[in-house]
C-alpha positions in Angstrom: 188.5 34.6 204.4 186.4 32.2 202.3 187.6 30.8 199.0 185.5 29.3 196.2 186.4 28.0 192.8 184.0 29.2 190.1 185.6 27.9 187.0 189.0 26.4 186.0 190.6 29.9 185.8 188.3 31.9 188.1 188.1 32.0 191.9 186.0 34.0 194.4 187.5 35.3 197.6 185.2 36.8 200.3 186.8 38.9 203.0 184.9 40.2 206.0 185.6 43.6 207.6 187.2 41.6 210.4 189.5 39.8 208.0 190.7 43.2 206.8 191.1 44.8 210.2 193.0 41.8 211.4 195.6 42.6 208.8 195.5 46.4 209.5 193.5 47.3 206.4 190.3 49.0 205.6 188.2 48.8 202.4 189.5 52.3 201.5 193.0 50.8 201.2 192.0 49.2 197.9 192.1 52.7 196.4 195.6 53.2 197.7 198.6 51.5 196.2 199.8 50.3 199.6 202.3 47.6 200.4 199.9 46.0 202.9 197.2 45.6 200.3 199.7 44.0 197.8 200.9 41.7 200.5 197.3 40.6 201.4 196.5 40.1 197.7 199.6 37.9 197.2 198.8 35.9 200.4 195.3 35.3 199.1 196.5 34.1 195.8 199.0 31.8 197.4 196.3 30.3 199.6 194.0 29.9 196.6 196.9 28.3 194.7 197.5 25.8 197.4 193.8 25.0 198.0 192.8 24.6 194.4 196.1 23.4 193.0 196.4 26.3 190.6 199.5 27.9 189.0 198.8 31.6 189.3 201.3 33.4 187.1 201.2 36.1 184.5 198.2 38.4 184.3 195.1 38.2 186.5 192.0 40.3 186.3 190.6 41.2 189.7 187.0 42.5 190.2 186.3 43.8 193.7 182.8 44.2 194.9 182.4 46.1 198.1 179.5 44.8 200.1 179.0 47.9 202.2 179.5 47.0 205.9 179.8 43.3 205.2 183.3 43.3 203.6 184.3 42.6 200.0 184.3 39.9 197.4 187.1 39.6 194.9 186.7 37.6 191.6 190.1 36.7 190.4 190.4 35.5 186.8 193.7 34.0 185.5 194.1 35.4 182.0 195.2 32.7 179.5 198.6 33.2 177.9 200.2 31.6 174.9 203.4 29.6 175.4 205.7 32.5 174.1 204.4 34.9 176.8 204.9 32.3 179.6 208.6 32.1 178.9 209.1 35.7 179.9 206.9 35.6 183.0 209.5 35.0 185.7 206.7 34.5 188.2 205.5 38.1 188.1 201.8 38.6 188.6 200.2 41.6 186.8 196.9 42.9 188.3 194.1 44.6 186.4 191.7 45.8 189.1 188.1 46.9 188.8 186.2 48.2 191.9 182.4 48.3 192.3 180.6 49.4 195.4 177.1 48.9 196.6 175.0 50.6 199.2 172.5 47.8 199.3 172.7 45.0 201.8 171.8 41.6 200.2 171.9 38.3 202.2 171.1 34.8 201.1 169.1 32.3 203.1 168.6 28.5 202.7 165.0 28.5 204.0 162.2 31.0 204.6 162.0 30.2 208.4 165.4 31.8 208.8 164.1 34.9 207.0 161.0 35.0 209.3 163.1 34.7 212.5 165.5 37.4 211.1 162.5 39.7 210.3 161.4 39.5 214.0 164.8 40.4 215.3 165.2 43.3 212.8 161.8 44.7 213.7 162.6 44.4 217.4 165.7 46.4 216.7 163.7 49.1 215.0 164.9 48.2 211.4 162.2 47.7 208.8 161.6 47.7 205.1 163.4 45.4 202.6 162.2 43.2 199.8 162.1 39.4 199.7 163.1 37.4 196.6 163.5 33.7 195.6 166.0 32.4 193.1 167.9 29.1 192.6 166.3 27.5 195.7 167.5 30.3 198.0 165.7 33.3 199.6 167.2 36.7 199.4 166.5 39.7 201.6 167.5 43.0 200.1 167.7 45.9 202.5 168.2 49.3 201.0 167.8 52.8 202.4 169.3 51.7 205.8 170.5 54.7 207.8 174.3 54.8 208.1 174.2 54.4 211.9 172.0 51.2 211.5 174.1 49.5 208.9 176.4 47.6 211.2 173.5 46.4 213.4 171.6 45.3 210.3 174.5 43.4 208.8 175.3 41.8 212.2 171.7 40.5 212.6 171.5 39.3 209.0 174.8 37.4 209.4 173.3 35.4 212.2 170.7 33.9 209.9 172.2 34.0 206.4 175.3 34.7 204.4 176.2 37.8 202.3 175.4 37.4 198.7 177.4 38.6 195.8 174.6 38.0 193.3 174.0 41.1 191.3 170.9 42.9 192.5 170.0 43.5 188.8 170.2 39.8 188.1 168.1 39.0 191.1 165.4 41.5 190.1 165.5 40.3 186.5 165.6 36.5 187.0 164.4 35.9 190.5 160.9 35.8 191.9 159.9 38.8 193.9 157.9 37.6 196.9 157.5 40.9 198.8 158.3 44.1 196.9 158.6 46.3 199.9 158.2 46.3 203.7 159.2 42.7 203.8 160.3 42.8 207.4 157.0 44.1 208.7 155.0 41.8 206.4 156.8 38.7 207.5 156.3 39.5 211.2 152.7 40.4 210.6 151.7 37.3 208.8 154.0 34.7 210.5 154.7 35.8 214.0 151.3 37.0 215.3 
């Protein structure tokens, strides 16, 4: 589990598939109102509260982004309350949950050499396609149309060279620079590894 403070009242929590399975959960458990899921959520809030010195009480808005085989990202926003409402809280946390899933695999890389090395490994594994983008001093490899039986292998290889990105694909396409529109894996290997 990885925690990051985004603003004074907003945190990001990244959970891998392994984090979930260690706790006996799957991504599908989000849809269920299970005791395990609620316990995990409260444990995460407690850890975030300790790490960032936050008082998390009252209402929180939770946006959950499913990153296909990579895991999930939760954006937790503490909703501001006036002083009258706080008196009646009694430490109860009310959740408002929004879930969004994505079939695309998007990873972020600090330098292009990592992307080139990854492209060679992907092509050797029989995985091709993808588009390469650049934004905010980072490279992004977007893999879409991956066959379901190749998803785990693709994510595993990509995780060796980069980190899963929660950047919206629409934002990346709108504001980022597209370096290679399609067949990025093959093009990188062709131009840089031969």
